[in-house]
FIDRENLUM-821773 format. One record per residue: residue in one letter; chain; x, y, z of N, C-alpha, C in turn. Coordinates in nm, 4 decimals, always signed. Layout:
! FIDRENLUM-821773
A,A,X,Y,Z,X,Y,Z,X,Y,Z;
...
END
This chain:
! FIDRENLUM-821773
M,A,+0.0857,-0.1175,+0.0000,+0.0000,+0.0000,+0.0000,+0.0906,+0.1242,+0.0000;
A,A,+0.0626,+0.2161,-0.0899,+0.1399,+0.3394,-0.1026,+0.0754,+0.4488,-0.0172;
A,A,+0.1490,+0.5002,+0.0820,+0.0978,+0.6045,+0.1717,+0.1563,+0.7397,+0.1327;
T,A,+0.0703,+0.8348,+0.1151,+0.1131,+0.9721,+0.0836,+0.1420,+1.0449,+0.2149;
T,A,+0.2668,+1.0817,+0.2342,+0.3101,+1.1429,+0.3604,+0.3448,+1.2905,+0.3398;
S,A,+0.3851,+1.3532,+0.4498,+0.4262,+1.4926,+0.4409,+0.5518,+1.5083,+0.3571;
T,A,+0.6313,+1.4021,+0.3507,+0.7506,+1.4079,+0.2668,+0.7124,+1.4031,+0.1197;
T,A,+0.6115,+1.3228,+0.0897,+0.5677,+1.3109,-0.0489,+0.5165,+1.4445,-0.1017;
L,A,+0.4366,+1.5132,-0.0197,+0.3810,+1.6428,-0.0596,+0.4519,+1.7557,+0.0153;
S,A,+0.5836,+1.7505,+0.0140,+0.6604,+1.8516,+0.0884,+0.6368,+1.9920,+0.0359;
A,A,+0.6014,+2.0061,-0.0898,+0.5748,+2.1390,-0.1455,+0.4507,+2.2013,-0.0850;
E,A,+0.3645,+2.1188,-0.0264,+0.2411,+2.1689,+0.0320,+0.2482,+2.1800,+0.1843;
V,A,+0.3583,+2.1365,+0.2424,+0.3760,+2.1443,+0.3871,+0.4774,+2.2548,+0.4161;
K,A,+0.4278,+2.3666,+0.4689,+0.5126,+2.4837,+0.4902,+0.5065,+2.5268,+0.6368;
T,A,+0.5896,+2.6238,+0.6713,+0.5934,+2.6784,+0.8065,+0.4658,+2.7550,+0.8365;
A,A,+0.4129,+2.7354,+0.9556,+0.2976,+2.8122,+1.0009,+0.3482,+2.9355,+1.0755;
Y,A,+0.2936,+3.0509,+1.0388,+0.3388,+3.1771,+1.0961,+0.2326,+3.2324,+1.1914;
D,A,+0.2799,+3.2872,+1.3029,+0.1908,+3.3466,+1.4015,+0.2073,+3.4976,+1.3968;
A,A,+0.0977,+3.5682,+1.3729,+0.1037,+3.7140,+1.3633,+0.1192,+3.7812,+1.4985;
D,A,+0.0952,+3.7075,+1.6067,+0.1169,+3.7622,+1.7402,+0.2650,+3.7500,+1.7753;
Y,A,+0.3229,+3.8595,+1.8238,+0.4668,+3.8618,+1.8477,+0.4964,+3.9033,+1.9921;
L,A,+0.6179,+3.8761,+2.0330,+0.6662,+3.9146,+2.1652,+0.7896,+4.0011,+2.1491;
I,A,+0.8084,+4.0951,+2.2393,+0.9301,+4.1754,+2.2420,+1.0158,+4.1265,+2.3572;
A,A,+1.1392,+4.0909,+2.3284,+1.2237,+4.0224,+2.4253,+1.2826,+4.1181,+2.5282;
A,A,+1.3087,+4.0617,+2.6457,+1.3882,+4.1270,+2.7512,+1.3359,+4.2646,+2.7889;
Q,A,+1.2085,+4.2726,+2.8209,+1.1531,+4.3982,+2.8691,+1.1426,+4.3947,+3.0207;
S,A,+1.2017,+4.4927,+3.0847,+1.1920,+4.5041,+3.2293,+1.1110,+4.6278,+3.2644;
A,A,+1.0580,+4.6298,+3.3849,+0.9819,+4.7457,+3.4294,+1.0763,+4.8617,+3.4591;
N,A,+1.0216,+4.9810,+3.4593,+1.1005,+5.1000,+3.4895,+1.0821,+5.1360,+3.6365;
Y,A,+1.1899,+5.1783,+3.6987,+1.1876,+5.1981,+3.8427,+1.2265,+5.3396,+3.8848;
H,A,+1.3272,+5.3980,+3.8205,+1.3850,+5.5208,+3.8727,+1.3022,+5.6440,+3.8424;
D,A,+1.2290,+5.6445,+3.7305,+1.1535,+5.7650,+3.6979,+1.0421,+5.7907,+3.7983;
G,A,+0.9973,+5.6870,+3.8678,+0.8940,+5.7058,+3.9677,+0.9420,+5.7776,+4.0915;
L,A,+1.0735,+5.7921,+4.1070,+1.1300,+5.8606,+4.2229,+1.1521,+6.0089,+4.1964;
C,A,+1.1136,+6.0571,+4.0790,+1.1422,+6.1948,+4.0405,+1.0135,+6.2701,+4.0094;
D,A,+1.0248,+6.4016,+4.0136,+0.9151,+6.4909,+3.9785,+0.9508,+6.5665,+3.8510;
V,A,+0.8485,+6.6059,+3.7775,+0.8672,+6.6884,+3.6585,+0.8369,+6.8326,+3.6953;
R,A,+0.9324,+6.9227,+3.6693,+0.9151,+7.0641,+3.7012,+0.8891,+7.1418,+3.5734;
D,A,+0.7852,+7.2248,+3.5744,+0.7540,+7.3134,+3.4631,+0.7866,+7.4563,+3.5022;
F,A,+0.8387,+7.5326,+3.4065,+0.8658,+7.6726,+3.4303,+0.7416,+7.7546,+3.3990;
K,A,+0.7073,+7.8479,+3.4878,+0.5908,+7.9313,+3.4681,+0.6095,+8.0185,+3.3436;
G,A,+0.5046,+8.0253,+3.2629,+0.5107,+8.1066,+3.1422,+0.5783,+8.0369,+3.0262;
G,A,+0.6264,+7.9131,+3.0482,+0.6863,+7.8384,+2.9380,+0.8136,+7.8996,+2.8852;
M,A,+0.8973,+7.9573,+2.9727,+1.0214,+8.0190,+2.9278,+1.1135,+7.9136,+2.8677;
R,A,+1.1778,+7.9507,+2.7581,+1.2652,+7.8575,+2.6882,+1.4101,+7.8780,+2.7322;
G,A,+1.4917,+7.7794,+2.7022,+1.6325,+7.7881,+2.7358,+1.6928,+7.6499,+2.7459;
S,A,+1.8221,+7.6386,+2.7169,+1.8894,+7.5091,+2.7199,+1.9380,+7.4724,+2.8583;
V,A,+1.9441,+7.5690,+2.9494,+1.9884,+7.5454,+3.0861,+1.8825,+7.5994,+3.1816;
K,A,+1.8403,+7.5179,+3.2773,+1.7410,+7.5573,+3.3759,+1.8073,+7.5649,+3.5138;
E,A,+1.7701,+7.6659,+3.5877,+1.8264,+7.6840,+3.7214,+1.7146,+7.6840,+3.8238;
F,A,+1.7305,+7.6017,+3.9277,+1.6303,+7.5874,+4.0321,+1.6870,+7.6416,+4.1626;
P,A,+1.6331,+7.7521,+4.2163,+1.6833,+7.8064,+4.3430,+1.6325,+7.7250,+4.4617;
I,A,+1.7195,+7.7092,+4.5600,+1.6847,+7.6376,+4.6827,+1.7174,+7.7289,+4.8007;
V,A,+1.6169,+7.7626,+4.8799,+1.6346,+7.8499,+4.9945,+1.6662,+7.7654,+5.1174;
E,A,+1.7726,+7.8021,+5.1880,+1.8111,+7.7286,+5.3081,+1.7164,+7.7619,+5.4230;
S,A,+1.6966,+7.6670,+5.5110,+1.6103,+7.6881,+5.6274,+1.6789,+7.7809,+5.7271;
L,A,+1.5986,+7.8627,+5.7953,+1.6518,+7.9497,+5.8993,+1.6764,+7.8685,+6.0272;
Q,A,+1.7706,+7.9166,+6.1068,+1.7951,+7.8512,+6.2346,+1.6740,+7.8713,+6.3262;
P,A,+1.6344,+7.7692,+6.4009,+1.5183,+7.7833,+6.4897,+1.5380,+7.8976,+6.5896;
A,A,+1.4310,+7.9732,+6.6125,+1.4342,+8.0843,+6.7075,+1.3858,+8.0345,+6.8425;
T,A,+1.4781,+8.0138,+6.9349,+1.4444,+7.9569,+7.0660,+1.4549,+8.0585,+7.1792;
T,A,+1.4927,+8.1830,+7.1443,+1.5056,+8.2872,+7.2457,+1.3797,+8.3739,+7.2459;
A,A,+1.3251,+8.3993,+7.3629,+1.2030,+8.4789,+7.3716,+1.2294,+8.6232,+7.3296;
L,A,+1.1314,+8.6837,+7.2636,+1.1432,+8.8228,+7.2231,+1.1173,+8.9148,+7.3419;
T,A,+1.1800,+9.0328,+7.3380,+1.1615,+9.1325,+7.4423,+1.0542,+9.2318,+7.4012;
D,A,+0.9637,+9.2591,+7.4900,+0.8547,+9.3504,+7.4596,+0.9091,+9.4895,+7.4275;
G,A,+0.8684,+9.5430,+7.3128,+0.9112,+9.6765,+7.2736,+1.0399,+9.6792,+7.1952;
T,A,+1.0991,+9.5644,+7.1690,+1.2242,+9.5581,+7.0932,+1.1985,+9.4890,+6.9601;
D,A,+1.2500,+9.5479,+6.8533,+1.2310,+9.4894,+6.7209,+1.3066,+9.3569,+6.7088;
V,A,+1.2539,+9.2717,+6.6226,+1.3212,+9.1453,+6.5937,+1.4460,+9.1729,+6.5111;
T,A,+1.5575,+9.1129,+6.5488,+1.6819,+9.1304,+6.4743,+1.6784,+9.0459,+6.3465;
P,A,+1.6897,+9.1084,+6.2292,+1.6857,+9.0312,+6.1046,+1.8059,+8.9375,+6.0925;
V,A,+1.7851,+8.8270,+6.0267,+1.8930,+8.7331,+5.9969,+1.9039,+8.7192,+5.8456;
L,A,+2.0142,+8.6663,+5.7999,+2.0373,+8.6522,+5.6565,+1.9582,+8.5346,+5.6000;
L,A,+1.9033,+8.5567,+5.4835,+1.8360,+8.4499,+5.4102,+1.9307,+8.4034,+5.3011;
R,A,+1.9679,+8.2779,+5.3055,+2.0670,+8.2253,+5.2119,+2.0009,+8.1287,+5.1137;
A,A,+2.0605,+8.1223,+4.9967,+2.0048,+8.0363,+4.8921,+2.1174,+7.9802,+4.8068;
S,A,+2.0896,+7.8691,+4.7452,+2.1802,+7.8085,+4.6481,+2.0979,+7.7697,+4.5255;
A,A,+2.1640,+7.7228,+4.4228,+2.0926,+7.6909,+4.2994,+2.1445,+7.5616,+4.2395;
I,A,+2.0554,+7.4867,+4.1807,+2.0907,+7.3668,+4.1059,+2.0685,+7.3953,+3.9581;
T,A,+2.1701,+7.3731,+3.8776,+2.1624,+7.4001,+3.7344,+2.1485,+7.2692,+3.6584;
V,A,+2.0505,+7.2645,+3.5707,+2.0245,+7.1453,+3.4898,+2.0377,+7.1824,+3.3430;
T,A,+2.1261,+7.1143,+3.2733,+2.1425,+7.1344,+3.1296,+2.0532,+7.0361,+3.0544;
L,A,+1.9640,+7.0884,+2.9728,+1.8691,+7.0041,+2.9022,+1.9362,+6.9326,+2.7855;
A,A,+1.8860,+6.8146,+2.7547,+1.9386,+6.7352,+2.6432,+1.8249,+6.6562,+2.5819;
E,A,+1.8458,+6.6130,+2.4597,+1.7450,+6.5356,+2.3869,+1.7989,+6.3958,+2.3596;
Y,A,+1.7126,+6.2973,+2.3765,+1.7503,+6.1587,+2.3529,+1.6445,+6.0947,+2.2620;
G,A,+1.6822,+5.9913,+2.1907,+1.5813,+5.9250,+2.1093,+1.6387,+5.8236,+2.0125;
N,A,+1.5551,+5.7294,+1.9730,+1.5849,+5.6306,+1.8704,+1.4729,+5.6310,+1.7670;
A,A,+1.4980,+5.5749,+1.6521,+1.3954,+5.5672,+1.5483,+1.4200,+5.4447,+1.4614;
V,A,+1.3138,+5.3874,+1.4095,+1.3213,+5.2806,+1.3095,+1.2439,+5.3271,+1.1864;
Q,A,+1.2772,+5.2721,+1.0717,+1.2170,+5.3199,+0.9473,+1.1730,+5.2023,+0.8599;
P,A,+1.0549,+5.1452,+0.8861,+1.0032,+5.0385,+0.7990,+0.9640,+5.0956,+0.6621;
T,A,+0.9890,+5.0198,+0.5595,+0.9506,+5.0636,+0.4252,+0.8064,+5.0257,+0.3954;
R,A,+0.7473,+5.0900,+0.2984,+0.6101,+5.0572,+0.2586,+0.6025,+4.9142,+0.2048;
F,A,+0.7098,+4.8704,+0.1360,+0.7095,+4.7342,+0.0831,+0.7089,+4.6323,+0.1963;
L,A,+0.7875,+4.6599,+0.3016,+0.7883,+4.5686,+0.4160,+0.6501,+4.5614,+0.4788;
G,A,+0.5834,+4.6755,+0.4937,+0.4500,+4.6765,+0.5510,+0.3489,+4.6019,+0.4666;
A,A,+0.3732,+4.5957,+0.3346,+0.2791,+4.5291,+0.2443,+0.2971,+4.3781,+0.2423;
V,A,+0.4199,+4.3299,+0.2620,+0.4453,+4.1869,+0.2461,+0.4626,+4.1132,+0.3782;
A,A,+0.4867,+4.1839,+0.4896,+0.5099,+4.1165,+0.6172,+0.3805,+4.0551,+0.6697;
Y,A,+0.3912,+3.9417,+0.7371,+0.2722,+3.8743,+0.7899,+0.2324,+3.9274,+0.9266;
V,A,+0.3097,+4.0210,+0.9828,+0.2724,+4.0875,+1.1074,+0.2631,+4.2372,+1.0813;
D,A,+0.2028,+4.3088,+1.1739,+0.1899,+4.4532,+1.1622,+0.3215,+4.5171,+1.2044;
V,A,+0.4083,+4.5445,+1.1071,+0.5412,+4.5959,+1.1397,+0.5349,+4.7376,+1.1963;
Y,A,+0.4333,+4.8134,+1.1612,+0.4218,+4.9489,+1.2150,+0.3867,+4.9446,+1.3645;
K,A,+0.3011,+4.8494,+1.4013,+0.2705,+4.8310,+1.5429,+0.3945,+4.7827,+1.6178;
Q,A,+0.4689,+4.6916,+1.5581,+0.5935,+4.6458,+1.6186,+0.6893,+4.7624,+1.6431;
A,A,+0.7043,+4.8456,+1.5417,+0.7967,+4.9585,+1.5525,+0.7520,+5.0557,+1.6613;
A,A,+0.6225,+5.0830,+1.6676,+0.5715,+5.1760,+1.7682,+0.5957,+5.1229,+1.9093;
E,A,+0.5696,+4.9944,+1.9319,+0.5895,+4.9375,+2.0644,+0.7372,+4.9320,+2.1012;
A,A,+0.8228,+4.8954,+2.0052,+0.9657,+4.8869,+2.0341,+1.0244,+5.0241,+2.0657;
V,A,+0.9864,+5.1258,+1.9877,+1.0388,+5.2602,+2.0116,+0.9815,+5.3173,+2.1415;
G,A,+0.8538,+5.2918,+2.1679,+0.7931,+5.3406,+2.2914,+0.8595,+5.2833,+2.4148;
Y,A,+0.8839,+5.1528,+2.4143,+0.9515,+5.0936,+2.5295,+1.0953,+5.1421,+2.5394;
N,A,+1.1613,+5.1584,+2.4244,+1.2981,+5.2073,+2.4258,+1.3056,+5.3464,+2.4876;
M,A,+1.2056,+5.4302,+2.4623,+1.2020,+5.5632,+2.5219,+1.1916,+5.5527,+2.6743;
A,A,+1.1013,+5.4668,+2.7223,+1.0833,+5.4528,+2.8671,+1.2095,+5.3982,+2.9334;
E,A,+1.2709,+5.2970,+2.8711,+1.3915,+5.2391,+2.9299,+1.5076,+5.3376,+2.9271;
S,A,+1.5182,+5.4142,+2.8181,+1.6260,+5.5128,+2.8085,+1.6110,+5.6206,+2.9148;
M,A,+1.4875,+5.6699,+2.9345,+1.4637,+5.7710,+3.0382,+1.4981,+5.7167,+3.1758;
D,A,+1.4671,+5.5895,+3.1988,+1.4966,+5.5293,+3.3284,+1.6468,+5.5273,+3.3543;
L,A,+1.7250,+5.4975,+3.2505,+1.8704,+5.4936,+3.2655,+1.9278,+5.6335,+3.2834;
V,A,+1.8701,+5.7322,+3.2129,+1.9173,+5.8701,+3.2288,+1.8900,+5.9194,+3.3702;
V,A,+1.7702,+5.8914,+3.4204,+1.7348,+5.9330,+3.5562,+1.8246,+5.8640,+3.6583;
R,A,+1.8557,+5.7366,+3.6343,+1.9425,+5.6636,+3.7271,+2.0790,+5.7300,+3.7383;
G,A,+2.1319,+5.7779,+3.6253,+2.2605,+5.8450,+3.6283,+2.2580,+5.9723,+3.7101;
V,A,+2.1471,+6.0463,+3.7038,+2.1346,+6.1691,+3.7826,+2.1200,+6.1357,+3.9299;
M,A,+2.0414,+6.0323,+3.9615,+2.0212,+5.9943,+4.1014,+2.1502,+5.9449,+4.1652;
G,A,+2.2394,+5.8889,+4.0855,+2.3623,+5.8327,+4.1406,+2.4693,+5.9344,+4.1709;
K,A,+2.4429,+6.0621,+4.1418,+2.5442,+6.1644,+4.1683,+2.5498,+6.1968,+4.3176;
G,A,+2.6605,+6.2547,+4.3573,+2.6767,+6.2925,+4.4975,+2.8023,+6.2295,+4.5553;
A,A,+2.8617,+6.2987,+4.6510,+2.9877,+6.2536,+4.7090,+2.9691,+6.1786,+4.8393;
R,A,+2.8486,+6.1794,+4.8963,+2.8287,+6.1143,+5.0258,+2.8081,+5.9646,+5.0056;
V,A,+2.8951,+5.8840,+5.0610,+2.8921,+5.7384,+5.0455,+2.9037,+5.6743,+5.1831;
Q,A,+2.8257,+5.5707,+5.2060,+2.8337,+5.4932,+5.3288,+2.8712,+5.3494,+5.2943;
Y,A,+2.9715,+5.2948,+5.3620,+3.0141,+5.1574,+5.3410,+2.9803,+5.0740,+5.4636;
A,A,+2.9732,+4.9442,+5.4427,+2.9446,+4.8543,+5.5538,+3.0550,+4.8603,+5.6587;
T,A,+3.1769,+4.8795,+5.6128,+3.2900,+4.8927,+5.7038,+3.3963,+4.9772,+5.6361;
G,A,+3.4725,+5.0501,+5.7142,+3.5772,+5.1328,+5.6565,+3.5213,+5.2526,+5.5815;
S,A,+3.6103,+5.3183,+5.5044,+3.5718,+5.4392,+5.4327,+3.6063,+5.4338,+5.2849;
A,A,+3.6324,+5.3150,+5.2315,+3.6690,+5.3028,+5.0904,+3.6117,+5.1732,+5.0349;
R,A,+3.5879,+5.1739,+4.9047,+3.5362,+5.0533,+4.8395,+3.6357,+4.9387,+4.8500;
S,A,+3.7654,+4.9721,+4.8478,+3.8684,+4.8679,+4.8533,+3.8686,+4.7933,+4.9858;
S,A,+3.8091,+4.8526,+5.0881,+3.8078,+4.7877,+5.2194,+3.6901,+4.6913,+5.2360;
Q,A,+3.6049,+4.6801,+5.1338,+3.4888,+4.5929,+5.1434,+3.5264,+4.4495,+5.1073;
A,A,+3.4678,+4.3543,+5.1776,+3.4919,+4.2126,+5.1528,+3.3593,+4.1446,+5.1209;
T,A,+3.3655,+4.0195,+5.0822,+3.2439,+3.9451,+5.0468,+3.1511,+3.9291,+5.1658;
T,A,+3.2058,+3.9445,+5.2856,+3.1221,+3.9317,+5.4058,+3.0500,+4.0617,+5.4417;
N,A,+3.0864,+4.1721,+5.3756,+3.0240,+4.3019,+5.4054,+2.8966,+4.3159,+5.3226;
K,A,+2.7901,+4.2568,+5.3719,+2.6633,+4.2563,+5.3002,+2.5634,+4.3474,+5.3702;
I,A,+2.4554,+4.3765,+5.3012,+2.3504,+4.4581,+5.3601,+2.2923,+4.3852,+5.4810;
S,A,+2.2591,+4.4625,+5.5825,+2.2058,+4.4046,+5.7050,+2.1064,+4.5022,+5.7660;
S,A,+2.0327,+4.4548,+5.8654,+1.9360,+4.5410,+5.9324,+2.0060,+4.6583,+6.0006;
A,A,+2.1235,+4.6351,+6.0579,+2.1978,+4.7438,+6.1226,+2.2413,+4.8484,+6.0213;
L,A,+2.2807,+4.8047,+5.9014,+2.3225,+4.8979,+5.7971,+2.2043,+4.9816,+5.7492;
V,A,+2.0883,+4.9203,+5.7363,+1.9677,+4.9928,+5.6964,+1.9347,+5.0997,+5.7995;
M,A,+1.9404,+5.0654,+5.9246,+1.9102,+5.1607,+6.0307,+2.0116,+5.2749,+6.0318;
R,A,+2.1375,+5.2463,+5.9979,+2.2380,+5.3518,+5.9916,+2.2015,+5.4508,+5.8811;
W,A,+2.1588,+5.4009,+5.7632,+2.1202,+5.4896,+5.6536,+2.0032,+5.5789,+5.6938;
V,A,+1.9012,+5.5179,+5.7509,+1.7817,+5.5941,+5.7870,+1.8145,+5.6973,+5.8944;
T,A,+1.8948,+5.6576,+5.9924,+1.9334,+5.7504,+6.0990,+2.0123,+5.8675,+6.0423;
L,A,+2.1028,+5.8400,+5.9497,+2.1810,+5.9468,+5.8881,+2.0902,+6.0421,+5.8110;
A,A,+1.9954,+5.9874,+5.7348,+1.9050,+6.0720,+5.6571,+1.8199,+6.1601,+5.7483;
R,A,+1.7689,+6.1021,+5.8554,+1.6873,+6.1809,+5.9478,+1.7706,+6.2865,+6.0198;
G,A,+1.8940,+6.2515,+6.0555,+1.9809,+6.3477,+6.1229,+2.0176,+6.4651,+6.0347;
L,A,+2.0231,+6.4426,+5.9019,+2.0547,+6.5493,+5.8075,+1.9298,+6.6211,+5.7577;
K,A,+1.8137,+6.5854,+5.8145,+1.6854,+6.6462,+5.7765,+1.6530,+6.6250,+5.6291;
V,A,+1.6883,+6.5080,+5.5760,+1.6552,+6.4766,+5.4372,+1.5042,+6.4596,+5.4251;
P,A,+1.4380,+6.5308,+5.3333,+1.2924,+6.5171,+5.3194,+1.2533,+6.3737,+5.2844;
A,A,+1.1534,+6.3234,+5.3519,+1.1025,+6.1892,+5.3255,+0.9766,+6.1989,+5.2401;
Y,A,+0.9237,+6.0857,+5.2010,+0.7975,+6.0825,+5.1281,+0.6838,+6.1139,+5.2257;
P,A,+0.5645,+6.1441,+5.1741,+0.4539,+6.1837,+5.2638,+0.4249,+6.0840,+5.3754;
D,A,+0.4562,+5.9562,+5.3543,+0.4312,+5.8571,+5.4584,+0.5449,+5.8471,+5.5588;
G,A,+0.6453,+5.9357,+5.5480,+0.7559,+5.9365,+5.6412,+0.8674,+5.8400,+5.6093;
L,A,+0.8615,+5.7714,+5.4959,+0.9617,+5.6718,+5.4592,+1.0557,+5.7259,+5.3519;
Y,A,+1.1740,+5.6672,+5.3458,+1.2687,+5.6922,+5.2387,+1.2616,+5.5750,+5.1392;
A,A,+1.3351,+5.5863,+5.0299,+1.3329,+5.4814,+4.9281,+1.4755,+5.4475,+4.8863;
A,A,+1.5004,+5.3202,+4.8597,+1.6310,+5.2733,+4.8144,+1.6109,+5.1758,+4.6994;
V,A,+1.6864,+5.1956,+4.5923,+1.6839,+5.1044,+4.4786,+1.8012,+5.0080,+4.4938;
I,A,+1.7726,+4.8783,+4.4963,+1.8770,+4.7782,+4.5191,+1.8772,+4.6774,+4.4044;
H,A,+1.9920,+4.6164,+4.3836,+2.0068,+4.5133,+4.2800,+1.9463,+4.3822,+4.3304;
P,A,+1.8992,+4.2951,+4.2407,+1.8471,+4.1656,+4.2856,+1.9462,+4.0856,+4.3692;
Y,A,+2.0751,+4.1005,+4.3427,+2.1744,+4.0286,+4.4226,+2.1762,+4.0810,+4.5664;
V,A,+2.1569,+4.2132,+4.5815,+2.1505,+4.2704,+4.7155,+2.0242,+4.2219,+4.7866;
H,A,+1.9158,+4.2092,+4.7107,+1.7931,+4.1544,+4.7686,+1.8171,+4.0125,+4.8192;
Y,A,+1.8923,+3.9354,+4.7444,+1.9262,+3.7999,+4.7887,+2.0027,+3.8036,+4.9206;
D,A,+2.0994,+3.8968,+4.9311,+2.1742,+3.9104,+5.0563,+2.0834,+3.9529,+5.1709;
M,A,+1.9846,+4.0382,+5.1397,+1.8909,+4.0808,+5.2429,+1.8174,+3.9619,+5.3028;
L,A,+1.7807,+3.8682,+5.2188,+1.7039,+3.7541,+5.2654,+1.7859,+3.6592,+5.3514;
Q,A,+1.9178,+3.6799,+5.3579,+2.0019,+3.5983,+5.4448,+2.0101,+3.6568,+5.5857;
D,A,+1.9669,+3.7834,+5.6023,+1.9689,+3.8475,+5.7327,+1.8459,+3.8037,+5.8117;
S,A,+1.8665,+3.7563,+5.9334,+1.7565,+3.7001,+6.0119,+1.6490,+3.8034,+6.0434;
V,A,+1.6879,+3.9310,+6.0523,+1.5898,+4.0365,+6.0801,+1.5174,+4.0774,+5.9531;
L,A,+1.5922,+4.0971,+5.8454,+1.5318,+4.1411,+5.7197,+1.4503,+4.0311,+5.6528;
Q,A,+1.4632,+3.9088,+5.6984,+1.3795,+3.8014,+5.6436,+1.2317,+3.8266,+5.6704;
T,A,+1.2014,+3.9093,+5.7690,+1.0624,+3.9416,+5.8026,+1.0109,+4.0600,+5.7223;
L,A,+1.0821,+4.0968,+5.6146,+1.0443,+4.2143,+5.5359,+0.9006,+4.2063,+5.4868;
S,A,+0.8571,+4.0881,+5.4471,+0.7221,+4.0748,+5.3922,+0.6145,+4.1059,+5.4949;
Q,A,+0.6473,+4.0998,+5.6231,+0.5481,+4.1289,+5.7262,+0.5223,+4.2787,+5.7410;
Y,A,+0.6097,+4.3615,+5.6810,+0.5976,+4.5054,+5.6978,+0.5531,+4.5738,+5.5687;
Q,A,+0.4950,+4.4992,+5.4775,+0.4500,+4.5575,+5.3527,+0.3176,+4.6292,+5.3722;
D,A,+0.2994,+4.7369,+5.2977,+0.1718,+4.8049,+5.2934,+0.0874,+4.7437,+5.1824;
P,A,-0.0450,+4.7423,+5.1969,-0.1293,+4.6900,+5.0895,-0.1097,+4.7652,+4.9582;
D,A,-0.0824,+4.8959,+4.9666,-0.0642,+4.9767,+4.8463,+0.0833,+5.0065,+4.8272;
M,A,+0.1435,+4.9422,+4.7260,+0.2815,+4.9711,+4.6924,+0.2850,+5.0993,+4.6095;
L,A,+0.3772,+5.1890,+4.6417,+0.3798,+5.3182,+4.5755,+0.4630,+5.3191,+4.4490;
M,A,+0.5586,+5.2282,+4.4356,+0.6560,+5.2391,+4.3279,+0.6736,+5.1056,+4.2567;
N,A,+0.7156,+5.1118,+4.1311,+0.7436,+4.9914,+4.0543,+0.8583,+4.9136,+4.1195;
G,A,+0.8432,+4.7832,+4.1268,+0.9498,+4.6998,+4.1801,+0.9604,+4.6994,+4.3307;
E,A,+0.8696,+4.7676,+4.4001,+0.8787,+4.7741,+4.5453,+0.8431,+4.6391,+4.6078;
I,A,+0.9239,+4.5961,+4.7039,+0.9013,+4.4670,+4.7690,+0.8579,+4.4841,+4.9142;
G,A,+0.8500,+4.6083,+4.9617,+0.8102,+4.6320,+5.0991,+0.9018,+4.7332,+5.1649;
H,A,+0.8843,+4.7540,+5.2945,+0.9693,+4.8488,+5.3648,+1.0034,+4.7933,+5.5025;
W,A,+1.1145,+4.8438,+5.5539,+1.1615,+4.8026,+5.6865,+1.2452,+4.9153,+5.7447;
G,A,+1.2226,+4.9465,+5.8725,+1.3059,+5.0437,+5.9408,+1.3014,+5.1832,+5.8826;
G,A,+1.1923,+5.2184,+5.8147,+1.1808,+5.3513,+5.7566,+1.2300,+5.3626,+5.6151;
L,A,+1.2597,+5.2502,+5.5486,+1.3159,+5.2516,+5.4141,+1.2362,+5.1586,+5.3220;
R,A,+1.1884,+5.2138,+5.2112,+1.1227,+5.1327,+5.1090,+1.2292,+5.0705,+5.0199;
F,A,+1.2120,+4.9451,+4.9841,+1.3069,+4.8744,+4.8999,+1.2472,+4.8500,+4.7627;
I,A,+1.3220,+4.8894,+4.6601,+1.2811,+4.8710,+4.5213,+1.3881,+4.7873,+4.4525;
V,A,+1.3504,+4.6746,+4.3969,+1.4466,+4.5852,+4.3323,+1.4496,+4.6149,+4.1827;
S,A,+1.5680,+4.6457,+4.1316,+1.5844,+4.6803,+3.9902,+1.7086,+4.6099,+3.9347;
P,A,+1.6990,+4.5512,+3.8143,+1.8174,+4.4888,+3.7544,+1.9175,+4.5894,+3.7018;
END
């Protein structure tokens, strides 16, 4: 008996194509949620923006004397200068590609460029957040003094929060600070007997992308 198989009619057996597609290696964005967008009143243009910051006055703890004018004190201010820049990527599908492709290449391009914009902004914001000369190490005062045993711990977290509060660093409306940590640091956190209870201190409403909870006054956000 002669059986007609897929090999016999190989010209009629072809690849099946799926018009639904996936975009690889997409991660959530974390750092842009820690920032605010500032608009200039009146829409003034310029390549460099300057934001004035007024320093707080020293607390007045001495009682005033009746009939004596208040002695004026100096009001001091500093400024933060931000140089504006433009970032972006683009793809250019041809009309012929759009006509012959079995998927919607224009939709693909829009989604890929849109996600690329979000990821690029997240990386730009991360670079700005990482600036500053104040550094705290688990031990010592230099990166070279750190060893594999110098991992994040509950005591280290409390030191950060105490330092921030002592320097009057503004917290979020709920009184907490935020820290972005690498997944490897999160793994080290789970080895600490105190920080293992992190899940018990979570709020029902997470405020930020990647947030895993808070402990000791610090919100933890895990980002790759």
